[in-house]
HTML snippet that shows the backbone in 3Dmol.js (N, CA, C, O; Angstrom):
<script src="https://3Dmol.org/build/3Dmol-min.js"></script>
<div id="view" style="width:600px;height:400px;position:relative"></div>
<script>
const pdb = `
ATOM      1  N   MET A   1     206.903-234.498  72.531  1.00  0.00           N
ATOM      2  CA  MET A   1     207.457-233.296  71.886  1.00  0.00           C
ATOM      3  C   MET A   1     208.720-233.498  71.396  1.00  0.00           C
ATOM      4  O   MET A   1     209.536-234.100  72.094  1.00  0.00           O
ATOM      5  N   LYS A   2     209.048-233.043  70.181  1.00  0.00           N
ATOM      6  CA  LYS A   2     210.445-233.074  69.407  1.00  0.00           C
ATOM      7  C   LYS A   2     210.745-232.211  70.277  1.00  0.00           C
ATOM      8  O   LYS A   2     209.995-231.507  70.954  1.00  0.00           O
ATOM      9  N   ARG A   3     212.441-232.299  70.243  1.00  0.00           N
ATOM     10  CA  ARG A   3     213.235-231.623  71.009  1.00  0.00           C
ATOM     11  C   ARG A   3     213.661-230.086  70.343  1.00  0.00           C
ATOM     12  O   ARG A   3     214.333-229.255  70.956  1.00  0.00           O
ATOM     13  N   LYS A   4     213.264-229.951  69.327  1.00  0.00           N
ATOM     14  CA  LYS A   4     213.122-228.586  68.543  1.00  0.00           C
ATOM     15  C   LYS A   4     212.069-227.760  68.937  1.00  0.00           C
ATOM     16  O   LYS A   4     212.334-226.564  69.068  1.00  0.00           O
ATOM     17  N   HIS A   5     210.769-228.196  69.185  1.00  0.00           N
ATOM     18  CA  HIS A   5     209.556-227.943  69.769  1.00  0.00           C
ATOM     19  C   HIS A   5     209.998-227.423  71.165  1.00  0.00           C
ATOM     20  O   HIS A   5     209.811-226.235  71.427  1.00  0.00           O
ATOM     21  N   GLN A   6     210.628-228.325  72.157  1.00  0.00           N
ATOM     22  CA  GLN A   6     210.846-228.439  73.549  1.00  0.00           C
ATOM     23  C   GLN A   6     211.998-227.083  73.447  1.00  0.00           C
ATOM     24  O   GLN A   6     211.958-226.244  74.348  1.00  0.00           O
ATOM     25  N   ARG A   7     212.629-226.986  72.735  1.00  0.00           N
ATOM     26  CA  ARG A   7     213.840-226.167  72.331  1.00  0.00           C
ATOM     27  C   ARG A   7     213.063-224.530  72.308  1.00  0.00           C
ATOM     28  O   ARG A   7     213.641-223.607  72.881  1.00  0.00           O
ATOM     29  N   THR A   8     211.727-224.293  71.600  1.00  0.00           N
ATOM     30  CA  THR A   8     211.580-223.321  71.215  1.00  0.00           C
ATOM     31  C   THR A   8     210.508-223.058  72.736  1.00  0.00           C
ATOM     32  O   THR A   8     210.378-221.894  73.112  1.00  0.00           O
ATOM     33  N   LEU A   9     210.001-223.860  73.298  1.00  0.00           N
ATOM     34  CA  LEU A   9     209.145-223.890  74.349  1.00  0.00           C
ATOM     35  C   LEU A   9     209.994-222.962  75.258  1.00  0.00           C
ATOM     36  O   LEU A   9     209.627-221.808  75.477  1.00  0.00           O
ATOM     37  N   GLU A  10     211.177-223.499  75.804  1.00  0.00           N
ATOM     38  CA  GLU A  10     212.221-222.791  76.154  1.00  0.00           C
ATOM     39  C   GLU A  10     212.601-221.487  75.916  1.00  0.00           C
ATOM     40  O   GLU A  10     212.860-220.732  76.852  1.00  0.00           O
ATOM     41  N   LEU A  11     212.657-221.164  74.836  1.00  0.00           N
ATOM     42  CA  LEU A  11     212.964-219.768  74.324  1.00  0.00           C
ATOM     43  C   LEU A  11     211.906-218.805  74.612  1.00  0.00           C
ATOM     44  O   LEU A  11     212.038-217.633  74.962  1.00  0.00           O
ATOM     45  N   ILE A  12     210.799-219.494  74.407  1.00  0.00           N
ATOM     46  CA  ILE A  12     209.511-218.606  74.978  1.00  0.00           C
ATOM     47  C   ILE A  12     209.472-217.789  76.220  1.00  0.00           C
ATOM     48  O   ILE A  12     209.341-216.597  76.500  1.00  0.00           O
ATOM     49  N   TYR A  13     209.675-219.157  76.987  1.00  0.00           N
ATOM     50  CA  TYR A  13     209.863-218.980  78.495  1.00  0.00           C
ATOM     51  C   TYR A  13     210.757-218.324  79.325  1.00  0.00           C
ATOM     52  O   TYR A  13     210.617-218.028  80.512  1.00  0.00           O
ATOM     53  N   MET A  14     211.886-218.086  78.420  1.00  0.00           N
ATOM     54  CA  MET A  14     213.206-217.455  79.092  1.00  0.00           C
ATOM     55  C   MET A  14     212.572-215.866  79.482  1.00  0.00           C
ATOM     56  O   MET A  14     211.650-215.202  79.009  1.00  0.00           O
ATOM     57  N   ARG A  15     213.461-215.659  80.471  1.00  0.00           N
ATOM     58  CA  ARG A  15     213.314-214.585  81.057  1.00  0.00           C
ATOM     59  C   ARG A  15     214.500-213.768  81.131  1.00  0.00           C
ATOM     60  O   ARG A  15     215.387-214.238  81.842  1.00  0.00           O
ATOM     61  N   PRO A  16     214.779-212.471  80.479  1.00  0.00           N
ATOM     62  CA  PRO A  16     213.519-211.698  80.105  1.00  0.00           C
ATOM     63  C   PRO A  16     213.354-211.861  78.966  1.00  0.00           C
ATOM     64  O   PRO A  16     214.230-212.622  78.555  1.00  0.00           O
ATOM     65  N   VAL A  17     212.330-211.392  77.769  1.00  0.00           N
ATOM     66  CA  VAL A  17     211.879-212.117  77.089  1.00  0.00           C
ATOM     67  C   VAL A  17     212.700-212.608  75.665  1.00  0.00           C
ATOM     68  O   VAL A  17     213.114-211.697  74.948  1.00  0.00           O
ATOM     69  N   SER A  18     212.836-213.378  75.431  1.00  0.00           N
ATOM     70  CA  SER A  18     213.882-213.495  74.028  1.00  0.00           C
ATOM     71  C   SER A  18     213.455-212.521  72.915  1.00  0.00           C
ATOM     72  O   SER A  18     212.271-212.184  72.911  1.00  0.00           O
ATOM     73  N   ALA A  19     214.365-211.976  71.870  1.00  0.00           N
ATOM     74  CA  ALA A  19     214.287-211.449  70.606  1.00  0.00           C
ATOM     75  C   ALA A  19     214.569-212.217  69.638  1.00  0.00           C
ATOM     76  O   ALA A  19     214.551-211.884  68.453  1.00  0.00           O
ATOM     77  N   ASN A  20     214.885-213.431  70.127  1.00  0.00           N
ATOM     78  CA  ASN A  20     215.818-214.252  69.165  1.00  0.00           C
ATOM     79  C   ASN A  20     214.811-215.772  68.988  1.00  0.00           C
ATOM     80  O   ASN A  20     215.267-216.911  69.092  1.00  0.00           O
ATOM     81  N   VAL A  21     213.547-215.460  68.737  1.00  0.00           N
ATOM     82  CA  VAL A  21     212.832-216.809  68.748  1.00  0.00           C
ATOM     83  C   VAL A  21     211.895-216.799  67.218  1.00  0.00           C
ATOM     84  O   VAL A  21     210.807-216.249  67.045  1.00  0.00           O
ATOM     85  N   ARG A  22     212.468-217.356  66.507  1.00  0.00           N
ATOM     86  CA  ARG A  22     212.028-217.478  65.080  1.00  0.00           C
ATOM     87  C   ARG A  22     210.539-217.526  65.197  1.00  0.00           C
ATOM     88  O   ARG A  22     209.989-218.162  66.096  1.00  0.00           O
ATOM     89  N   TRP A  23     209.757-216.718  64.104  1.00  0.00           N
ATOM     90  CA  TRP A  23     208.295-217.114  64.285  1.00  0.00           C
ATOM     91  C   TRP A  23     207.910-218.587  63.615  1.00  0.00           C
ATOM     92  O   TRP A  23     207.042-219.361  64.017  1.00  0.00           O
ATOM     93  N   ALA A  24     208.810-218.756  62.468  1.00  0.00           N
ATOM     94  CA  ALA A  24     207.904-220.189  62.004  1.00  0.00           C
ATOM     95  C   ALA A  24     208.629-221.108  63.268  1.00  0.00           C
ATOM     96  O   ALA A  24     208.112-222.221  63.168  1.00  0.00           O
ATOM     97  N   ASP A  25     209.231-221.115  63.975  1.00  0.00           N
ATOM     98  CA  ASP A  25     209.349-222.072  65.016  1.00  0.00           C
ATOM     99  C   ASP A  25     208.384-221.958  65.912  1.00  0.00           C
ATOM    100  O   ASP A  25     207.997-222.993  66.454  1.00  0.00           O
ATOM    101  N   ILE A  26     207.869-220.877  66.219  1.00  0.00           N
ATOM    102  CA  ILE A  26     206.333-220.740  67.142  1.00  0.00           C
ATOM    103  C   ILE A  26     205.519-221.522  66.616  1.00  0.00           C
ATOM    104  O   ILE A  26     204.990-222.526  67.092  1.00  0.00           O
ATOM    105  N   GLU A  27     205.348-220.747  64.956  1.00  0.00           N
ATOM    106  CA  GLU A  27     204.065-221.497  64.092  1.00  0.00           C
ATOM    107  C   GLU A  27     204.154-223.429  64.110  1.00  0.00           C
ATOM    108  O   GLU A  27     203.179-224.175  64.023  1.00  0.00           O
ATOM    109  N   MET A  28     205.494-223.815  64.236  1.00  0.00           N
ATOM    110  CA  MET A  28     205.459-225.310  64.257  1.00  0.00           C
ATOM    111  C   MET A  28     205.375-225.921  65.972  1.00  0.00           C
ATOM    112  O   MET A  28     205.093-227.093  66.219  1.00  0.00           O
ATOM    113  N   LEU A  29     205.592-225.169  66.750  1.00  0.00           N
ATOM    114  CA  LEU A  29     205.543-225.527  68.127  1.00  0.00           C
ATOM    115  C   LEU A  29     203.733-225.179  68.313  1.00  0.00           C
ATOM    116  O   LEU A  29     203.230-226.009  69.071  1.00  0.00           O
ATOM    117  N   LEU A  30     202.953-224.389  67.904  1.00  0.00           N
ATOM    118  CA  LEU A  30     201.357-224.480  67.842  1.00  0.00           C
ATOM    119  C   LEU A  30     200.854-225.247  67.217  1.00  0.00           C
ATOM    120  O   LEU A  30     199.734-225.613  67.573  1.00  0.00           O
ATOM    121  N   ARG A  31     201.478-225.843  65.976  1.00  0.00           N
ATOM    122  CA  ARG A  31     200.846-226.896  65.365  1.00  0.00           C
ATOM    123  C   ARG A  31     201.031-228.449  65.903  1.00  0.00           C
ATOM    124  O   ARG A  31     200.218-229.359  65.743  1.00  0.00           O
ATOM    125  N   GLU A  32     202.401-228.528  66.634  1.00  0.00           N
ATOM    126  CA  GLU A  32     202.647-229.540  67.313  1.00  0.00           C
ATOM    127  C   GLU A  32     201.634-229.744  68.417  1.00  0.00           C
ATOM    128  O   GLU A  32     201.351-230.883  68.786  1.00  0.00           O
ATOM    129  N   LEU A  33     201.109-228.724  68.926  1.00  0.00           N
ATOM    130  CA  LEU A  33     200.277-228.808  70.194  1.00  0.00           C
ATOM    131  C   LEU A  33     198.583-228.839  69.525  1.00  0.00           C
ATOM    132  O   LEU A  33     197.549-228.761  70.188  1.00  0.00           O
ATOM    133  N   SER A  34     198.709-228.981  67.990  1.00  0.00           N
ATOM    134  CA  SER A  34     197.483-229.086  67.919  1.00  0.00           C
ATOM    135  C   SER A  34     196.469-227.721  67.465  1.00  0.00           C
ATOM    136  O   SER A  34     195.251-227.714  67.638  1.00  0.00           O
ATOM    137  N   ALA A  35     197.055-226.877  67.011  1.00  0.00           N
ATOM    138  CA  ALA A  35     196.660-225.869  66.603  1.00  0.00           C
ATOM    139  C   ALA A  35     196.186-226.019  65.213  1.00  0.00           C
ATOM    140  O   ALA A  35     196.631-226.930  64.514  1.00  0.00           O
ATOM    141  N   GLU A  36     195.097-224.974  64.663  1.00  0.00           N
ATOM    142  CA  GLU A  36     194.674-224.833  63.378  1.00  0.00           C
ATOM    143  C   GLU A  36     195.305-223.257  63.075  1.00  0.00           C
ATOM    144  O   GLU A  36     195.327-222.189  63.687  1.00  0.00           O
ATOM    145  N   ILE A  37     195.731-223.699  61.944  1.00  0.00           N
ATOM    146  CA  ILE A  37     196.432-222.053  61.633  1.00  0.00           C
ATOM    147  C   ILE A  37     195.718-221.679  60.447  1.00  0.00           C
ATOM    148  O   ILE A  37     195.749-222.617  59.650  1.00  0.00           O
ATOM    149  N   ALA A  38     195.052-220.633  59.981  1.00  0.00           N
ATOM    150  CA  ALA A  38     194.945-219.767  58.911  1.00  0.00           C
ATOM    151  C   ALA A  38     195.350-218.583  58.491  1.00  0.00           C
ATOM    152  O   ALA A  38     195.552-217.728  59.353  1.00  0.00           O
ATOM    153  N   GLU A  39     195.507-218.338  57.448  1.00  0.00           N
ATOM    154  CA  GLU A  39     195.989-217.138  57.040  1.00  0.00           C
ATOM    155  C   GLU A  39     194.812-216.035  57.141  1.00  0.00           C
ATOM    156  O   GLU A  39     193.667-216.485  57.104  1.00  0.00           O
ATOM    157  N   ARG A  40     194.921-215.091  57.224  1.00  0.00           N
ATOM    158  CA  ARG A  40     194.091-213.847  57.389  1.00  0.00           C
ATOM    159  C   ARG A  40     194.863-212.830  56.268  1.00  0.00           C
ATOM    160  O   ARG A  40     195.946-212.957  55.696  1.00  0.00           O
ATOM    161  N   GLU A  41     193.663-211.594  56.194  1.00  0.00           N
ATOM    162  CA  GLU A  41     194.585-210.320  55.494  1.00  0.00           C
ATOM    163  C   GLU A  41     195.561-210.332  55.824  1.00  0.00           C
ATOM    164  O   GLU A  41     195.788-210.818  56.931  1.00  0.00           O
ATOM    165  N   GLY A  42     196.694-209.770  54.981  1.00  0.00           N
ATOM    166  CA  GLY A  42     197.899-208.946  55.395  1.00  0.00           C
ATOM    167  C   GLY A  42     198.726-209.951  55.838  1.00  0.00           C
ATOM    168  O   GLY A  42     198.783-210.894  55.049  1.00  0.00           O
ATOM    169  N   SER A  43     199.436-210.076  56.912  1.00  0.00           N
ATOM    170  CA  SER A  43     200.620-210.724  57.322  1.00  0.00           C
ATOM    171  C   SER A  43     199.940-211.097  58.639  1.00  0.00           C
ATOM    172  O   SER A  43     200.656-211.180  59.638  1.00  0.00           O
ATOM    173  N   ARG A  44     198.478-211.357  58.752  1.00  0.00           N
ATOM    174  CA  ARG A  44     197.647-212.318  60.109  1.00  0.00           C
ATOM    175  C   ARG A  44     197.674-213.248  60.073  1.00  0.00           C
ATOM    176  O   ARG A  44     197.834-213.686  58.933  1.00  0.00           O
ATOM    177  N   LEU A  45     197.529-214.488  61.404  1.00  0.00           N
ATOM    178  CA  LEU A  45     197.310-215.439  61.306  1.00  0.00           C
ATOM    179  C   LEU A  45     196.485-216.051  62.293  1.00  0.00           C
ATOM    180  O   LEU A  45     196.861-216.174  63.459  1.00  0.00           O
ATOM    181  N   GLU A  46     195.653-216.344  61.982  1.00  0.00           N
ATOM    182  CA  GLU A  46     194.767-217.137  63.275  1.00  0.00           C
ATOM    183  C   GLU A  46     194.778-218.258  63.627  1.00  0.00           C
ATOM    184  O   GLU A  46     194.454-219.275  63.013  1.00  0.00           O
ATOM    185  N   VAL A  47     195.217-218.096  64.806  1.00  0.00           N
ATOM    186  CA  VAL A  47     195.359-219.346  65.736  1.00  0.00           C
ATOM    187  C   VAL A  47     194.036-220.133  66.520  1.00  0.00           C
ATOM    188  O   VAL A  47     193.481-219.505  67.421  1.00  0.00           O
ATOM    189  N   PHE A  48     193.587-221.373  66.205  1.00  0.00           N
ATOM    190  CA  PHE A  48     192.626-221.863  67.303  1.00  0.00           C
ATOM    191  C   PHE A  48     193.221-223.120  67.943  1.00  0.00           C
ATOM    192  O   PHE A  48     193.618-224.163  67.424  1.00  0.00           O
ATOM    193  N   LEU A  49     193.163-222.685  69.332  1.00  0.00           N
ATOM    194  CA  LEU A  49     193.793-223.960  69.987  1.00  0.00           C
ATOM    195  C   LEU A  49     193.203-223.416  71.423  1.00  0.00           C
ATOM    196  O   LEU A  49     193.087-222.278  71.880  1.00  0.00           O
ATOM    197  N   PHE A  50     192.840-224.876  72.000  1.00  0.00           N
ATOM    198  CA  PHE A  50     192.754-224.421  73.605  1.00  0.00           C
ATOM    199  C   PHE A  50     191.197-224.135  73.726  1.00  0.00           C
ATOM    200  O   PHE A  50     190.713-223.819  74.813  1.00  0.00           O
ATOM    201  N   ASP A  51     190.390-224.259  72.525  1.00  0.00           N
ATOM    202  CA  ASP A  51     188.866-223.619  72.286  1.00  0.00           C
ATOM    203  C   ASP A  51     188.984-221.995  72.043  1.00  0.00           C
ATOM    204  O   ASP A  51     188.079-221.161  72.081  1.00  0.00           O
ATOM    205  N   VAL A  52     190.242-221.830  71.809  1.00  0.00           N
ATOM    206  CA  VAL A  52     190.034-220.043  71.718  1.00  0.00           C
ATOM    207  C   VAL A  52     190.988-219.532  70.496  1.00  0.00           C
ATOM    208  O   VAL A  52     192.168-219.846  70.338  1.00  0.00           O
ATOM    209  N   VAL A  53     190.062-218.516  69.515  1.00  0.00           N
ATOM    210  CA  VAL A  53     190.961-218.296  68.694  1.00  0.00           C
ATOM    211  C   VAL A  53     191.626-216.736  68.839  1.00  0.00           C
ATOM    212  O   VAL A  53     190.991-215.732  69.160  1.00  0.00           O
ATOM    213  N   ARG A  54     193.251-216.811  68.479  1.00  0.00           N
ATOM    214  CA  ARG A  54     193.745-215.796  68.603  1.00  0.00           C
ATOM    215  C   ARG A  54     194.400-215.314  67.222  1.00  0.00           C
ATOM    216  O   ARG A  54     194.998-215.959  66.361  1.00  0.00           O
ATOM    217  N   VAL A  55     194.073-213.934  67.315  1.00  0.00           N
ATOM    218  CA  VAL A  55     195.022-213.569  65.853  1.00  0.00           C
ATOM    219  C   VAL A  55     196.433-212.688  66.374  1.00  0.00           C
ATOM    220  O   VAL A  55     196.424-211.817  67.245  1.00  0.00           O
ATOM    221  N   PHE A  56     197.847-213.241  65.462  1.00  0.00           N
ATOM    222  CA  PHE A  56     198.860-212.671  65.521  1.00  0.00           C
ATOM    223  C   PHE A  56     199.160-212.104  64.453  1.00  0.00           C
ATOM    224  O   PHE A  56     198.478-212.241  63.437  1.00  0.00           O
ATOM    225  N   HIS A  57     200.201-211.396  64.509  1.00  0.00           N
ATOM    226  CA  HIS A  57     200.739-210.690  62.784  1.00  0.00           C
ATOM    227  C   HIS A  57     202.321-211.438  63.037  1.00  0.00           C
ATOM    228  O   HIS A  57     203.118-211.403  63.974  1.00  0.00           O
ATOM    229  N   ARG A  58     202.313-212.092  61.737  1.00  0.00           N
ATOM    230  CA  ARG A  58     203.690-212.754  61.046  1.00  0.00           C
ATOM    231  C   ARG A  58     204.864-211.454  61.121  1.00  0.00           C
ATOM    232  O   ARG A  58     204.677-210.686  60.177  1.00  0.00           O
ATOM    233  N   PRO A  59     205.645-211.166  61.721  1.00  0.00           N
ATOM    234  CA  PRO A  59     206.740-210.327  61.344  1.00  0.00           C
ATOM    235  C   PRO A  59     207.422-210.667  60.374  1.00  0.00           C
ATOM    236  O   PRO A  59     207.889-211.787  60.166  1.00  0.00           O
ATOM    237  N   HIS A  60     207.556-209.356  59.471  1.00  0.00           N
ATOM    238  CA  HIS A  60     208.696-208.977  58.296  1.00  0.00           C
ATOM    239  C   HIS A  60     209.208-207.815  58.419  1.00  0.00           C
ATOM    240  O   HIS A  60     208.612-206.967  59.083  1.00  0.00           O
ATOM    241  N   PRO A  61     210.009-207.631  58.012  1.00  0.00           N
ATOM    242  CA  PRO A  61     210.843-208.381  57.077  1.00  0.00           C
ATOM    243  C   PRO A  61     211.836-209.388  57.919  1.00  0.00           C
ATOM    244  O   PRO A  61     212.617-210.082  57.267  1.00  0.00           O
ATOM    245  N   SER A  62     211.826-209.452  58.897  1.00  0.00           N
ATOM    246  CA  SER A  62     212.502-210.043  59.823  1.00  0.00           C
ATOM    247  C   SER A  62     211.950-211.393  60.283  1.00  0.00           C
ATOM    248  O   SER A  62     210.771-211.456  60.631  1.00  0.00           O
ATOM    249  N   PRO A  63     212.796-212.562  60.308  1.00  0.00           N
ATOM    250  CA  PRO A  63     212.151-213.813  60.326  1.00  0.00           C
ATOM    251  C   PRO A  63     211.644-214.050  61.956  1.00  0.00           C
ATOM    252  O   PRO A  63     210.892-214.953  62.324  1.00  0.00           O
ATOM    253  N   ASP A  64     212.251-213.010  62.816  1.00  0.00           N
ATOM    254  CA  ASP A  64     212.177-213.259  64.530  1.00  0.00           C
ATOM    255  C   ASP A  64     210.842-212.478  64.863  1.00  0.00           C
ATOM    256  O   ASP A  64     210.399-211.458  64.334  1.00  0.00           O
ATOM    257  N   ALA A  65     210.301-213.288  65.945  1.00  0.00           N
ATOM    258  CA  ALA A  65     209.301-212.528  66.331  1.00  0.00           C
ATOM    259  C   ALA A  65     209.475-211.705  67.302  1.00  0.00           C
ATOM    260  O   ALA A  65     210.274-212.134  68.135  1.00  0.00           O
ATOM    261  N   ASP A  66     208.835-210.204  67.634  1.00  0.00           N
ATOM    262  CA  ASP A  66     209.088-209.510  68.349  1.00  0.00           C
ATOM    263  C   ASP A  66     208.501-209.506  69.958  1.00  0.00           C
ATOM    264  O   ASP A  66     207.400-210.001  70.204  1.00  0.00           O
ATOM    265  N   LYS A  67     209.462-208.816  71.165  1.00  0.00           N
ATOM    266  CA  LYS A  67     209.074-209.570  72.203  1.00  0.00           C
ATOM    267  C   LYS A  67     207.849-209.558  72.651  1.00  0.00           C
ATOM    268  O   LYS A  67     207.324-210.322  73.461  1.00  0.00           O
ATOM    269  N   GLY A  68     207.249-208.331  71.887  1.00  0.00           N
ATOM    270  CA  GLY A  68     205.394-208.438  72.453  1.00  0.00           C
ATOM    271  C   GLY A  68     205.044-209.535  72.198  1.00  0.00           C
ATOM    272  O   GLY A  68     204.519-210.170  73.112  1.00  0.00           O
ATOM    273  N   ALA A  69     205.182-210.103  71.013  1.00  0.00           N
ATOM    274  CA  ALA A  69     204.532-211.285  70.409  1.00  0.00           C
ATOM    275  C   ALA A  69     204.915-212.534  71.105  1.00  0.00           C
ATOM    276  O   ALA A  69     204.073-213.418  71.263  1.00  0.00           O
ATOM    277  N   VAL A  70     206.228-212.677  71.564  1.00  0.00           N
ATOM    278  CA  VAL A  70     206.729-213.717  72.362  1.00  0.00           C
ATOM    279  C   VAL A  70     206.045-213.714  73.572  1.00  0.00           C
ATOM    280  O   VAL A  70     205.552-214.760  73.994  1.00  0.00           O
ATOM    281  N   ALA A  71     205.922-212.311  74.389  1.00  0.00           N
ATOM    282  CA  ALA A  71     205.174-212.553  75.359  1.00  0.00           C
ATOM    283  C   ALA A  71     203.626-213.111  75.786  1.00  0.00           C
ATOM    284  O   ALA A  71     203.195-213.706  76.774  1.00  0.00           O
ATOM    285  N   ALA A  72     202.911-212.525  74.313  1.00  0.00           N
ATOM    286  CA  ALA A  72     201.547-212.999  74.227  1.00  0.00           C
ATOM    287  C   ALA A  72     201.841-214.244  74.207  1.00  0.00           C
ATOM    288  O   ALA A  72     201.466-214.885  75.189  1.00  0.00           O
ATOM    289  N   VAL A  73     202.552-214.950  73.168  1.00  0.00           N
ATOM    290  CA  VAL A  73     202.510-216.502  73.207  1.00  0.00           C
ATOM    291  C   VAL A  73     203.002-217.016  74.337  1.00  0.00           C
ATOM    292  O   VAL A  73     202.596-218.153  74.574  1.00  0.00           O
ATOM    293  N   ARG A  74     203.720-216.568  75.087  1.00  0.00           N
ATOM    294  CA  ARG A  74     203.752-217.423  76.374  1.00  0.00           C
ATOM    295  C   ARG A  74     202.636-217.261  77.523  1.00  0.00           C
ATOM    296  O   ARG A  74     202.106-218.282  77.961  1.00  0.00           O
ATOM    297  N   LYS A  75     202.320-216.167  77.951  1.00  0.00           N
ATOM    298  CA  LYS A  75     201.222-215.782  78.622  1.00  0.00           C
ATOM    299  C   LYS A  75     200.283-216.893  78.159  1.00  0.00           C
ATOM    300  O   LYS A  75     200.107-217.838  78.928  1.00  0.00           O
ATOM    301  N   TRP A  76     199.519-216.868  76.702  1.00  0.00           N
ATOM    302  CA  TRP A  76     198.093-217.580  76.465  1.00  0.00           C
ATOM    303  C   TRP A  76     198.974-219.615  76.517  1.00  0.00           C
ATOM    304  O   TRP A  76     198.182-220.555  76.451  1.00  0.00           O
ATOM    305  N   LEU A  77     200.000-219.817  76.593  1.00  0.00           N
ATOM    306  CA  LEU A  77     200.462-221.147  77.135  1.00  0.00           C
ATOM    307  C   LEU A  77     200.529-221.511  78.312  1.00  0.00           C
ATOM    308  O   LEU A  77     200.247-222.650  78.683  1.00  0.00           O
ATOM    309  N   GLU A  78     200.920-220.566  79.066  1.00  0.00           N
ATOM    310  CA  GLU A  78     201.083-220.377  80.587  1.00  0.00           C
ATOM    311  C   GLU A  78     199.483-220.543  81.116  1.00  0.00           C
ATOM    312  O   GLU A  78     199.228-221.220  82.111  1.00  0.00           O
ATOM    313  N   GLU A  79     198.562-219.932  80.432  1.00  0.00           N
ATOM    314  CA  GLU A  79     197.045-219.843  81.103  1.00  0.00           C
ATOM    315  C   GLU A  79     196.574-220.834  80.708  1.00  0.00           C
ATOM    316  O   GLU A  79     195.462-221.045  81.193  1.00  0.00           O
ATOM    317  N   ASN A  80     197.082-221.915  79.699  1.00  0.00           N
ATOM    318  CA  ASN A  80     196.548-223.340  79.379  1.00  0.00           C
ATOM    319  C   ASN A  80     197.421-224.106  79.938  1.00  0.00           C
ATOM    320  O   ASN A  80     197.199-225.163  79.347  1.00  0.00           O
ATOM    321  N   GLY A  81     198.339-224.337  80.732  1.00  0.00           N
ATOM    322  CA  GLY A  81     199.032-225.036  81.114  1.00  0.00           C
ATOM    323  C   GLY A  81     200.207-226.066  80.651  1.00  0.00           C
ATOM    324  O   GLY A  81     200.410-227.221  81.025  1.00  0.00           O
ATOM    325  N   VAL A  82     200.946-225.224  79.665  1.00  0.00           N
ATOM    326  CA  VAL A  82     201.922-225.620  78.801  1.00  0.00           C
ATOM    327  C   VAL A  82     203.299-225.492  79.339  1.00  0.00           C
ATOM    328  O   VAL A  82     203.673-224.319  79.345  1.00  0.00           O
ATOM    329  N   LYS A  83     203.945-226.125  79.678  1.00  0.00           N
ATOM    330  CA  LYS A  83     205.165-225.595  80.575  1.00  0.00           C
ATOM    331  C   LYS A  83     206.471-226.253  79.806  1.00  0.00           C
ATOM    332  O   LYS A  83     206.287-227.283  79.156  1.00  0.00           O
ATOM    333  N   PRO A  84     207.527-225.782  79.861  1.00  0.00           N
ATOM    334  CA  PRO A  84     209.114-226.183  79.004  1.00  0.00           C
ATOM    335  C   PRO A  84     209.205-227.476  79.798  1.00  0.00           C
ATOM    336  O   PRO A  84     210.157-228.238  79.630  1.00  0.00           O
TER     337      PRO A  84
END
`;
const viewer = $3Dmol.createViewer("view");
viewer.addModel(pdb, "pdb");
viewer.setStyle({}, {cartoon: {color: "spectrum"}});
viewer.zoomTo();
viewer.render();
</script>
């Protein structure tokens, strides 16, 4: 895993939940983990990873993910054994 993706993973696992994680970095990390990402209506993204489909809302106008989205991604990664 590239250092940039490792840093994003560390930000996702930071406690308390960080509000300074760019959504684009989360998307790149998920792609690095072999996720298939498809655009859906509005600002939604369909992410297929770990044989599960999850739908996330791409933040706007800010490029940073909110704390709830970061926590949801962290929980999903934890459940599937992905650690920093």
